[in-house]
C-alpha positions in Angstrom: -15.4 28.2 -9.7 -13.0 25.3 -10.2 -10.2 24.0 -8.2 -9.7 22.3 -4.9 -9.4 23.7 -1.4 -5.7 22.9 -1.4 -5.3 24.9 -4.6 -7.1 27.9 -3.0 -4.9 27.7 0.1 -1.8 27.4 -2.1 -2.8 30.7 -3.8 -3.6 32.7 -0.6 -1.0 31.4 1.9 1.9 33.4 0.4 0.0 36.6 1.0 -0.8 35.7 4.6 2.9 34.7 5.2 4.2 37.8 3.5 2.1 40.2 5.5 3.0 38.4 8.7 6.7 38.4 8.0 6.9 42.0 6.8 5.0 43.4 9.8 7.0 41.3 12.3 10.2 42.4 10.7 9.2 46.1 10.9 8.3 45.8 14.6 11.5 44.0 15.4 13.9 46.2 13.4 12.4 49.7 13.4 11.2 52.1 16.1 7.6 52.9 16.4 7.1 56.3 14.9 4.5 58.8 16.1 1.7 59.6 13.6 2.8 56.7 11.3 -0.1 56.4 8.8 0.7 52.7 8.5 0.8 51.8 12.2 -2.6 50.2 12.2 -1.5 48.0 9.4 1.7 47.1 11.1 0.0 46.4 14.4 -2.7 44.3 12.8 -0.3 42.0 10.9 2.4 41.9 13.6 -0.2 40.9 16.2 0.0 37.5 17.9 -3.5 36.8 16.5 -2.5 37.3 12.9 0.9 35.6 13.4 -1.1 32.6 14.7 -3.6 32.8 11.9 -0.8 32.8 9.3 0.7 29.7 10.9 -2.6 28.0 11.0 -3.0 28.7 7.2 0.3 27.0 6.6 -0.6 24.1 8.8 -4.0 23.7 7.1 -2.4 23.8 3.6 0.1 21.1 4.8 -2.7 18.9 6.1 -4.6 19.4 2.8 -1.6 18.2 0.9 -0.9 15.1 2.8 -3.3 12.8 0.9 -2.4 14.2 -2.5 -0.5 12.2 -5.2 2.7 13.5 -6.7 1.0 15.1 -9.7 -1.4 17.0 -7.5 1.4 18.1 -5.2 3.3 19.4 -8.2 0.2 21.5 -9.2 0.0 22.8 -5.6 3.7 23.7 -5.7 3.3 25.6 -9.0 0.3 27.6 -7.6 2.2 28.4 -4.4 5.3 29.4 -6.4 3.4 31.6 -8.7 1.5 33.3 -5.8 4.8 33.8 -4.0 6.4 35.4 -7.0 3.3 37.7 -7.3 3.7 38.7 -3.6 7.4 39.4 -4.1 6.6 41.6 -7.1 4.0 43.5 -5.1 6.4 44.3 -2.3 9.2 45.1 -4.9 6.9 47.6 -6.6 6.5 49.6 -3.4 10.3 49.5 -2.8 10.9 50.7 -6.3 8.7 53.7 -5.7 10.4 54.6 -2.4 
């Protein structure tokens, strides 16, 4: 395995943020449906615990980036951007099938 801890967090943070944001949006904008097969997923990722964990992930990535030089930060940004695009494509795939 190669890469730094900051690179690892840059790759996984968009997933944590995406799940947290989607679940929170669902709970804020849609009624809870009886027998929803996805309710456990929604409850898990909308929970205060996961919302807090997602924010801690962001905070930790931010702290990891503080000592980095501009070249290293550019690499972290590229990784984060690529991971974010992949997350968007993941969600879009589901929307396209709906």
